[in-house]
C-alpha positions as CSV (number, residue, x, y, z in Angstrom):
1,M,85.0,16.5,96.4
2,K,82.5,19.1,95.2
3,A,79.2,18.8,97.0
4,G,77.7,21.8,95.2
5,D,76.1,23.1,98.4
6,I,77.2,24.0,102.0
7,V,77.9,20.8,103.9
8,Y,76.4,20.6,107.4
9,S,77.0,17.1,108.4
10,I,79.4,14.2,107.5
11,A,80.1,10.7,108.5
12,I,82.8,8.2,107.7
13,S,82.3,4.3,107.9
14,Q,84.7,2.5,110.2
15,D,86.0,0.4,107.4
16,G,87.0,3.6,105.6
17,R,85.0,2.8,102.3
18,W,82.3,5.3,102.6
19,I,81.7,9.0,103.3
20,V,78.2,10.3,103.8
21,S,77.4,14.1,103.7
22,G,74.3,16.2,104.4
23,D,74.0,19.6,102.8
24,D,72.1,22.8,102.3
25,G,71.0,21.5,99.0
26,R,68.6,19.2,100.8
27,K,70.6,16.1,99.9
28,A,72.3,13.2,101.7
29,T,75.1,12.0,99.5
30,A,77.2,8.8,99.6
31,W,80.8,9.1,98.4
32,N,83.4,6.4,97.7
33,A,86.2,7.3,100.1
34,D,88.9,5.8,97.9
35,T,88.0,7.3,94.6
36,H,86.2,10.4,96.1
37,E,83.4,9.8,93.5
38,K,79.9,10.6,94.3
39,V,78.0,7.3,94.4
40,R,74.3,8.5,94.9
41,H,72.2,11.0,96.8
42,T,68.9,11.1,98.4
43,E,66.7,14.3,98.2
44,Y,64.9,15.9,101.1
45,G,62.6,18.8,101.7
46,N,65.0,20.9,103.8
47,V,68.6,21.1,105.0
48,V,70.2,17.7,106.0
49,Y,71.8,18.5,109.3
50,A,72.3,14.9,110.5
51,V,73.9,11.7,109.0
52,D,75.4,8.7,110.5
53,I,76.7,5.2,109.5
54,S,76.1,2.1,111.4
55,N,79.2,0.4,113.0
56,D,79.0,-2.6,110.6
57,C,79.3,-0.1,107.8
58,T,76.0,-1.2,105.9
59,K,73.4,1.3,106.8
60,V,73.0,5.0,106.7
61,V,70.4,7.1,108.7
62,A,70.0,10.7,107.5
63,A,67.4,13.4,108.7
64,S,66.5,16.9,107.5
65,Y,65.0,19.9,109.3
66,D,61.5,19.2,107.8
67,T,58.5,18.7,110.0
68,T,57.3,15.4,108.4
69,D,58.8,12.5,106.5
70,N,62.3,13.4,107.2
71,V,64.1,10.5,108.6
72,R,65.4,7.7,106.3
73,L,67.3,4.5,106.8
74,F,68.8,3.1,103.7
75,D,71.4,0.5,102.6
76,I,74.7,2.2,102.0
77,S,75.8,0.0,99.1
78,S,72.6,-0.2,97.0
79,G,70.8,3.0,98.4
80,T,67.6,0.9,99.0
81,E,65.4,2.4,101.7
82,L,65.1,-0.2,104.5
83,L,62.1,1.5,106.4
84,P,59.1,3.6,105.4
85,L,59.7,7.4,105.9
86,L,59.8,8.5,109.6
87,S,58.8,11.9,111.0
88,H,60.5,13.8,113.7
89,R,60.4,17.6,113.3
90,K,63.5,19.8,113.0
91,V,66.1,17.0,113.5
92,D,69.6,18.2,114.0
93,G,71.2,15.0,115.2
94,V,71.1,11.2,114.5
95,K,73.2,8.4,115.9
96,F,73.2,4.6,115.7
97,S,73.7,2.5,118.8
98,P,77.0,0.5,119.0
99,D,75.3,-2.7,118.0
100,G,73.2,-1.0,115.2
101,S,69.9,-2.3,116.7
102,H,68.6,1.2,117.5
103,F,69.2,4.7,116.3
104,A,68.3,8.0,117.9
105,T,67.2,11.4,116.6
106,A,67.3,14.7,118.4
107,S,65.1,17.7,117.5
108,Y,65.6,21.4,118.0
109,D,62.2,21.7,119.7
110,S,60.7,18.1,120.0
111,G,63.1,16.2,122.2
112,F,64.7,13.1,121.2
113,R,63.5,9.6,120.1
114,V,64.9,6.2,119.9
115,Y,63.9,3.9,117.0
116,S,64.2,0.2,116.3
117,T,66.5,-0.3,113.2
118,H,64.6,-3.5,112.4
119,D,61.1,-2.1,112.0
120,G,61.2,1.7,112.7
121,R,59.1,1.3,115.8
122,V,59.5,4.3,118.3
123,L,61.0,2.8,121.4
124,F,61.1,6.0,123.4
125,D,59.8,9.6,122.8
126,S,60.9,12.3,125.3
127,G,58.3,14.8,124.0
128,T,59.8,18.2,124.3
129,Q,62.1,17.3,127.2
130,G,65.6,17.0,126.0
131,S,65.2,19.3,122.9
132,T,68.5,20.6,121.7
133,N,67.3,24.3,121.5
134,S,70.3,24.9,119.4
135,S,70.8,28.2,117.5
136,S,73.8,26.6,115.6
137,V,74.8,23.4,113.9
138,V,75.7,20.9,116.7
139,T,76.4,17.2,117.3
140,P,74.0,16.5,120.1
141,L,74.0,12.7,120.5
142,A,76.2,9.9,121.8
143,W,76.0,6.4,123.1
144,S,77.7,4.5,126.0
145,A,79.9,1.5,125.0
146,D,77.2,-1.0,126.1
147,G,74.4,0.9,124.1
148,Q,72.3,1.1,127.2
149,Q,72.6,4.9,127.8
150,L,72.0,7.7,125.3
151,F,73.4,11.1,125.9
152,V,71.7,14.2,124.6
153,A,73.3,17.6,124.8
154,S,71.4,20.9,124.9
155,E,72.2,24.3,126.1
156,G,73.7,24.1,129.6
157,K,73.3,20.4,130.2
158,I,73.6,16.7,129.1
159,T,70.7,14.3,129.6
160,S,71.4,10.7,130.0
161,F,68.6,8.3,129.0
162,N,68.6,4.7,130.1
163,I,67.3,2.3,127.4
164,S,66.4,-0.6,129.7
165,D,64.0,1.1,132.1
166,S,63.3,4.5,130.2
167,S,64.6,6.5,133.1
168,S,66.6,9.7,132.6
169,S,68.9,12.1,134.5
170,E,70.6,15.3,133.6
171,W,73.7,17.2,134.8
172,P,74.9,20.8,134.1
173,I,78.0,21.2,131.9
174,H,80.8,23.8,132.1
175,E,79.1,26.5,129.9
176,T,75.5,27.5,129.9
177,K,75.4,30.3,127.3
178,Y,76.3,28.3,124.2
179,S,75.0,25.4,122.3
180,A,76.8,22.1,123.1
181,S,78.3,19.3,120.9
182,I,79.4,16.0,122.2
183,A,81.5,13.1,121.1
184,S,82.2,9.9,122.9
185,N,84.3,6.7,122.6
186,G,81.7,4.9,124.9
187,K,83.7,5.5,128.0
188,F,83.8,9.2,128.3
189,I,82.2,12.2,126.7
190,A,83.9,15.3,125.2
191,C,81.6,18.2,125.4
192,S,82.3,21.4,123.5
193,A,80.5,24.7,124.3
194,G,81.6,28.2,123.4
195,S,85.4,28.1,123.2
196,S,86.1,25.2,125.7
197,V,85.7,21.4,126.0
198,S,84.9,19.5,129.3
199,L,85.3,15.8,129.7
200,W,82.8,13.4,131.5
201,D,82.6,9.8,132.7
202,C,79.8,8.0,130.9
203,M,78.9,5.9,134.0
204,S,79.3,8.3,136.9
205,H,78.5,11.5,135.0
206,R,81.4,13.1,136.8
207,Q,83.7,15.7,135.2
208,I,87.3,14.2,134.5
209,G,90.4,16.0,133.6
210,P,90.9,19.6,133.2
211,I,88.7,21.8,130.9
212,I,90.4,22.4,127.4
213,T,90.3,26.0,126.4
214,H,90.7,27.9,123.1
215,T,91.0,31.5,122.2
216,A,88.1,31.3,119.7
217,G,84.7,29.5,119.5
218,I,84.7,25.7,118.7
219,Y,82.4,24.7,115.8
220,C,82.7,21.0,115.9
221,I,84.6,18.1,117.7
222,A,85.5,14.5,117.0
223,L,87.2,11.7,118.9
224,S,89.6,9.1,117.4
225,P,88.2,5.4,117.8
226,S,90.0,4.7,121.0
227,G,89.4,8.3,122.4
228,G,93.1,9.1,122.5
229,Y,92.8,12.1,120.3
230,L,90.3,15.0,120.3
231,A,90.0,17.1,117.1
232,C,88.4,20.6,117.5
233,G,87.3,22.8,114.7
234,V,88.4,26.2,115.9
235,G,87.8,29.1,113.4
236,N,89.7,28.1,110.2
237,N,91.9,25.7,112.0
238,I,91.7,22.1,113.3
239,T,93.5,21.5,116.7
240,I,94.3,18.0,117.8
241,H,94.7,17.2,121.5
242,D,96.4,14.1,123.0
243,L,94.0,13.1,125.7
244,R,96.1,10.3,126.9
245,R,98.3,12.8,128.6
246,I,95.4,14.1,130.8
247,L,93.2,11.0,131.4
248,P,93.8,7.7,133.0
249,L,94.5,4.8,130.6
250,E,91.2,3.0,131.5
251,Y,89.2,5.6,129.4
252,F,90.8,4.4,126.1
253,G,89.8,1.6,123.9
254,S,92.1,-1.4,123.8
255,G,93.2,-3.2,120.5
256,V,92.5,-0.1,118.4
257,S,95.3,1.0,116.1
258,E,95.5,4.7,115.3
259,H,98.1,5.6,112.6
260,P,99.5,9.1,112.5
261,H,98.8,9.2,108.7
262,R,95.1,8.3,108.7
263,A,93.2,10.6,106.4
264,I,91.1,13.4,108.0
265,Y,88.0,14.7,106.2
266,R,87.0,18.2,106.7
267,S,83.9,20.0,105.1
268,H,84.2,23.7,104.3
269,P,81.4,25.4,102.4
270,S,80.6,23.2,99.4
271,T,83.8,21.1,99.4
272,V,85.0,18.1,101.3
273,H,88.8,18.0,101.6
274,C,90.9,14.8,102.4
275,F,94.4,15.1,103.8
276,S,96.9,13.2,105.9
277,A,97.4,14.0,109.6
278,P,101.0,15.0,110.4
279,T,103.2,12.5,112.2
280,R,103.5,13.1,115.8
281,T,105.6,11.1,118.3
282,N,104.6,11.1,122.0
283,K,107.3,9.9,124.5
């Protein structure tokens, strides 16, 4: 799947029908995941570092590194924009809440915001507090399972924001010298910084399990839907960890089927590759 420009962000719909990518060519592109055909694209004024698809697989939010008119919400099937253009400068992360009623944006130097998906109203603006201050491409946002807490990663810490009362708290992570990326299944957070990953309870904010270390820097991470598997992009390789071996069972979703041959999508310069994960049996 040829994007034509360096791909910096990617999201896959939960029903497996859609892929959305953001690239250095200032485009957010929707792809048909079955045919690998490009369906449509939306142009921006700068690099598109952030894309996400709602859990009901109907909406896309995408944001660029512009200073104005850089956040867009649109229908994934028709491409129709659902809100007027929104502005939050230098966005490097976007994320829908689990029920899709909110979405959040995170900025390099202008903190994070929570918007209403219904009308685009700003429900919370942190100001400069909570800015990612990232010197590299990161995934800085995650939600708790109930959608009441938003987690924002920045250098050396994670900030937790409570939607119901607009309160916030923060805690230091395992590594303070590198930009952090986070992924969550709603019950725990995987946080990568430098060449290692730490795991955190979403409710208590306590570290759980051992720190997972690699010999080289980690560029990106992703969790399977239940949280049972952690994928780490390390150099030119993808390493998959079975977290069920190191965390209690209550941290993993119930009723979620994870097949060993599910397709994995990987972006590398201007190409998106689709391939099958190897079969692995755990006894």
